[in-house]
C-alpha positions, 0 to 999 in steps of 0.5 A: 714575248713574240720575239722570245717565242722565235728564239725559243723556236731556234733553240728547239732547231738546234737541240730538238734532235739531240739525243740529250732531249726527250722532245715531248719533255720539252712541252711537259707531254704525257701519253705520247700524243701525235699531234698538237694545235696550240692557240694563243690569244691576248687576253684581259680580265673583266669582273673576275673572269679571264676574257680571250681577245684576238689571236696572238699565234697558232702553233701546230706540232707533230710528233713520230711514235717515239715522241720526237718532234716531226714538224712545228709550224707557227702561224701569226694571228692573221694566219700567215706563217712565222716559221716552220721546223721539220725533222727527218729521222733514220733508224730512230735518230734525227739526221736532218732538220730544216728551219724556215723564217718567213721574215727573212725568207731563209731556209736553214738545213742542218745535217748530223756529221757525228753523234756519240753518247755525249756529243753531236756535230751538226752542219748547218747550211742556209739558202743565202750560202752561209755554212756553220757547224755546231758542236754540242756536248751533254750529260744528264743535266746540262747541254752546251752548244757552240757554233762556229762559222766556215772560218772557225769563228764562234758565232754563238753559244748556248747552254741548257740546264735541266733538273733531275725530272728533265725539265729545262730550268735554264736557257742561255744564248750568248753573243760573244761574252754577253748573254743575248737571251735568258730564261730561268723556269720553276716547275711544280711536282707534276713537271708544269712550269709554274714561272719564268723569269726572262732577260732579251737583248740585256732587258728584263722582260719580267716575270711570267706566272702560269695557271693551268685551268683544264686538262684531258684525260692523259693529264695534259693541260688544255687551257693555261693562263699566262701572267706577266708581273701579276697582270694577265698576258695571254690564254692558251688553248690546246687540242691534243690528238693521241 
């Protein structure tokens, strides 16, 4: 699941500034919070109770007044940073996004080149000298992003599908004609994710289900239990500031 979370972070990097997304909706949030600290623990069941074990990772989210991601930082269980995402806005629109991954020590900077009501073009430069361009097309329910290198070769394709409430119900990342990563989610009537099926690298990662134990006064969950194929996998605790 750790690799999957990194892929999702990359997904946020590419589409997090898109006009087709309500960024707080990506996390199912209400009440326009200023920041969130989400701590994910390994967990197990003992005598019918969920017991938290070691910290798996900690993710910090910061939002602007309109609910857009300004910054996301993820740390591993030892407190070392895994990745960070920083977005820059002008007149309410995201114009630049920086993504840093520690494992390969590469910083990627994406700059908005063109935006219409149904499309966007972003140029991405990495600190190792690579340049790619991402073209996205979107409507109310679907977003497609095609990324090409400097020689106009397609290097990746992503597809995101939403339901009528704006929940992301399916996400695909292609490597050529093959699907490198895929998930499909189900939500309850409160737009809370209750199930996710995942395929990564051609392998079935299993079925993840979620139980929400506690909520704050705004209706946002502050305690979530994750199950994988019916067995407890992790426990997440959120500290939300408004």
